[in-house]
C-alpha angles and dihedrals in degrees: 000000000000101000091179090077091065102038122110106274099227139099112238102210115319138281091272093051111014098189133094138167127220127193122202127186103151134066120247125234091280093055095252132114092232126340131233113299142129140211138187091249125087118240139205112197118195119199107216097172127016153031103257139164120251123194121201113182105315096334127090133197136179112237123204125212112284094029127110138198130212115221115198123225113279095013120136111238142167141169131222135186120256105230110300098328117140113241144185125187132177121200124204106204118187140162116238088234084077088072097044126103129226089256126037104263143168093276091055094043097046101035120007094051091051092048088053091055095046108128121171137143092203116095110248100220126192113204127180091248101111137035093251093050091048089051091053093048091049091050092049090053090050091049089054091048093051093044093050098042100032101205118183112302092007090147091062092046093050094048092047092049092048090054088050091051092051093046091052093045098045091042092057104024105037118198114243114244088237126025128199115262113232113229094192091058091051091049095050092045089053091054095044091049090051091052091048090052096044106030090117090059132066106278119201124201091226091058091051091047090051090057090067097028097246135132115256093251094048091045093052091053092044093050096047093045090061107027096035089224133081116254089254093051091049093047091050089050090056092046095049092048090054092044091053090053092051092047090052098043105033141043095226118141116263092243090053091051091047090054092043093058097045107270115127094189123060095203092053090047092053092047092049093045091051092049092056102033100031091232138065122265090253092052091046091053092052094053112111091217109022117195111282097201124091117233125240097025137062110325091207 
């Protein structure tokens, strides 16, 4: 299964410094903080204002202000508002290569390799209940401060703090040698990858249900329970994101773009585009600086 087709299409930092922070305090066009997505990098997400709902794989948890969650590499995750509460979250996204040494050493063998293999559907929550958890939360706040303000030698400070975070976490919450593989996550990834590969074609619910050997009714409930959208809503999200890219980067006619991304009716395409982007395709194309962010996924 080609997981690359589903991963978040964004560079987090650069090869020389593979870490970046993102702060979110507004809902996206689908009324979520950031929609279901995954990436190769690990992520610590700190909730600064809240509460808010965090989804890791097929499990969800309500985080309170001052708490954080660790998201393993490759794990599907999302965040949703809790009623009308104001929120602010900051994510620290980093590649594990950031912790590796020039030569393969004991740190890489004992810790980094195990972090890379971490696979869990249960949210790994850090609460200010113990000294070591408070130390992690303090270090995460300092990483965010350094990343956002970039004082002299901030790169050294961030890397040192990240090692401190991992030492505290692994010293008190050791990773099992083997973790339980989550079948639901595999199933939903298989469906999402299929939609990504075939969005320009006619997609039938029964075909998606067959991929995971479910009835259509069971599949619809299963899909919405994890993705928080119906299969049709998710498919339209993918199609509109691709259409926006074509509108921005090409001079193709709107009807041609509609057909290219899987709509067989121009009027329906325009209505759907306007519902997601709050403007018509023609208006979007005329914007000097059209929105860069995809809808329905992380708006990072």
